[in-house]
Structure formats: structure tokens, C-alpha cells
N, C-alpha and C positions, 0 to 999 in steps of 0.2 A: 759411024763417023770415022774418018781416017784420023791417024795420030796428028798430022798436020793441022787438020780442022780442029781437033780437040784442043791443041796447044793454042791455036788462034782465038778459039772461044774462051778458053780459060783466061788468056790475056785480056779479053774484052771484059769478062766478068769481074776480074780483079780490078780493072780501072774503074767499073761501075760501082763496085763496093767501096773502093777508096774515095770515089767522088761523093758517094752518098755520106760516108763518114765525115768528110770535110764539111759538107753542107750542114749536117747536124751540129758539128762543133762550132761552126760560124753562125749559127742561128739563122741560116738562110732558108726560111720556111717555104717560101714561094717556090724556090728552085727545088727543095726537097719534095714538095707536093708534086711538082711536075714530073717526078720519077715514077709516078704511080699510073697503073692502068685504070680504066673507068670501073672495073669490078675489083679493085684491090681490096685486100684484107690485111690489117696490121694487128698482130696478136702478140700479147705478152702473157703467158699463162702464169697462174698463181698455184702454189702448193704442190706442183709436180709439172713435168714437162709434156706429158701425153694425156691431159685431161680433155673432156668433151666441153668446149667453150659454150655450147648451147645449154648445157646442164649444170656447169660448175663455174664459180667465180673466177675471173681473170683479172690481171692488173689492167690490161687494155685489151679489148676486142672490138675494133673499129672496122666498119665497112667503109666504103669509099666516101660517103656522104659524111660520116663521123670523122674521117681523116681531114676533110675540109674544115669542119667545125673546130677541131683541135688546132689546126694551123692558124685559123683566124683568131682563136682565143690566145694563142701564144704571141701572135703578131700585134695585139693591141697594146702591150706593155702593161696591162693591168693584172697580170698574174702575180700576186703578192709574193709567192714563193720564188719567183724569178725577178724580183726587183731588189738590187740589180740581178742581171742575168748571171747565171752560173758560168764560170769559165770552164770550158771542156777540151779535152783532148783525149783521142782515142788511139789505141794500137789495135790494128786489125791483122790477123794471121790465119794461117791454115786455110786459106781460101781454096775450095775444091769443087769441082763439078760432081754432082751426085747423080744425075741422070737427066733423061729427056722424056717428055710425055706429050705428044700431040702438039709439037711446036713450042711447048714451055720447057724451060731448063730449070733444074733444080740446082742449087749451089749452097754451100754452107761456109761459114767462117767462125772464128773465135775472136773475141775482142775484150779488151781491157779499156774502161772508160774512166778517166780521172775527172771528177767534178769538184770544183772549188767554189764555195759561195759563202755567205755571211755566217751560216750555220756551222760549217765544218768542211773538211776536205773528205771526200768519199771515193772509194774505188769500187766500180761496178764490174763484174765479170760475167760474160755471156757467151752462148752458142747461138748463132743466128742461122736460120735456114730461110732461103729465098726461093720463090718461084718467079722466074724471069720470063718475060715474053718480048719478042721483038715487035715494035709497033713504029711504023714509018721509018724503019731502018735503025732505030734506036732500042736499047734494052730498057724495059720498064719492069717495075715490081707488080706482079699480080698478087703476091702474098709475101709477107715478111713475119716470121715468128722468132721472137727473142726469148730465149730460155735463160733467165737469170740463174746463176749458180745458187744464189740464196733465196729463190722464190718461195721457199717453204718457211721463211722467217718473216717477222715484222720488218717492213722496209721504211727507210726515210721517204719522204715526199719525193716521188719520181715526177718531176714537173718539166722535163725537157725530152726531146725526141731521143729515144735510145734504140 
């Protein structure tokens, strides 16, 4: 890929990651769900970053069907840990292209997420890796892996999209 094409793709990936963060912060679940491919996987490992999610416990390990269920559950307003909804704002940085494989693009970013709810104010820190795929001219997530810095500790209820 040429340097100009890399810069253009990086800009597109940055805008995608920023949009995804905004949709999560604003609890726009339907728009967030629309960012996924039909074979998408949403994964938040527990107790380490490079575990085998088929053999070890994860905080979240959702296939595309389970992503839809999660979004429907959050949309009902009946999630007691989200009544009222957490106020969220995230800072996303260090967005970089990590590679290309068969038309999919790998990207990574760091984030700090500030969550304020009735229980407390919490700061979540994470490294996120994306596998993005172009579908009908738009980037979509084929995989999102969120590695929480403190995933080896007991965590507060994580009842929002991270």
C-alpha cells in the first residue's frame, strides 16, 4: 500500500473508531450494532489478554447473534445496573493500522472511559484491537477485542458497551 493510501485509510479508521466511541457513550445501541459484520465477534478477555476464549472464561465473548441479544437487552431499559443509564465519555488515542489480511484491516487504539452512575465514578482503561472489513463501501467490525488493563482483578459490573 502506498504512503498516501495508508494515510487515507488511517484517517478513515480513526473516524470509524471515534464514531464507535461516540455511539457507545450516547447509548445509541442500534447504530452501534449496525457497525458489525454478519460474522462479528466481540471479545473482552478476563485474567489475561491472550487467553483462549473457547477454553477459558471471558468477560464477554459474543458472536454476532449474541451481540444482537446484548443490544436488545440494553435497549429495553430493564437493565437494573443501568437505571438510570451510566453517563459515559471516552478518550480514544494511539489509533494505528496494524496490518492487512485478505481484505480485512487490523487496527488498535487505547482508551480511557469515564463512567458515572449512582454507585460511583469509575475510570476504565483499555487497549482495543479491531479487525475491520469494507462492506458496501463502509468499514465494519468483524472483530473487536477489548483488553482491560485491570482484567485480572474483580471488576465492578460492566453493564455498558465498552
